Every structure is written in C-alpha cells, then in structure tokens.
N, C-alpha and C positions, 0 to 999 in steps of 0.2 A: 504494500500500500504506500502511496506517496506521502510525503511529509505534510502534516496538517498545518495550514497557514495561520499566522497570527491574525486575530480579528479584534477590532476595537468595538467592545460591547456597547459603547455609547452611541455608535452609529448604526446599530442594527435596526431593521424594520420590525414592526409588531408581529408580522406573520410571514412565513416563508413556505412556499409550495415545496413539494419533494424535489422537483427538478431544480428549483432555485437554490435549495440547500445543497444539492449535489454540486452545483457550480460554486457556491460559497466555500464549501469544504474541499473542493477539487477532488472529488471521488466519484466512483461509479455508483449507480443506483443499487446494485446488488450488495456492494460493500457497505453502503449506508444502511440498508435494510438489516444486514447481519449485525452491525454495531448497535442499531436501535433495539434489536431483539436482545442482544447481549446485555445492554444497560437498561432495559425495560423502559424505553422512551417510545411512546406510541404517537403516531400522527393524529391530529384532530381535524375536525371540519370547521371551516370558517363560516361566516354568515351567508356566503353565496354557494356553499356546498363543496368547495375545494378542500382536498386533504393537504395537510402540511403541519408545520410546527410553529407554536407561539414563541415569542422572544425568550421566555423563561426556559423552555425546552431546548432551544438552540444554544443558549449559553451553557446549560447543563451538559448537553452532549458534546459541545465543542471543548469544554474544560476537560471532560473525561478523555476524549480522543487526543487532545493536545498533550496531556500528562502521560498518557499511554505511549504516544509517539516519542516523547523526550526520554522516557525510561528505556524504550526499545533501542533508541539510538545511542544510549550511554551518556546522554547529557544529564547533569544533575538538575532535578526539579527545584529543589531548595536545599541550601546548605544548612546544616544544623549547627547552631552556635552553642558551644559549651561554656557556660559562664564560669565553670570551675577549672578550666584548662589553664 
C-alpha cells in the first residue's frame, strides 16, 4: 500500500463520498474497504442518499492509517521522554 499522505484536518469537508476519500487517501477502493472493515468504520448516507464518510470518521480513519503507515515504515510515531533519565 502506498504511503498515507498528511492531511490538514482543519481543511476537511463535512462529508466525503467513497471515491472522494479514495482520492484523498491515495488508495484503491478495495484497500479502503478492507481498512474500514479492519477498524470498524462504516460509511453512512448523507441527506441526498450518497454513501460516504463524515468528517469525524475521516479523521479517525486517517489517524489510524497514518500511524499504521509510520510504524510499518520504521519511523517513530512519538518519542517517549523519560523524565528520570
């Protein structure tokens, strides 16, 4: 799977269709579906009947994928500071 891009959460729209989220995350539809099932994030319907993801779910899923990608690539997610060192 390709590297998950950084996303500015302040600039996200309120709703993303499945294809728009694939473009945003730069991943294939099948891979997105597998990750949604893995992390139990389900698409919802908006007021006009389109399936997609609300901003909260986009942020949640992106954070999980971004951290997973950083762990897989060997980059440290966060350094632990030891105040007793």
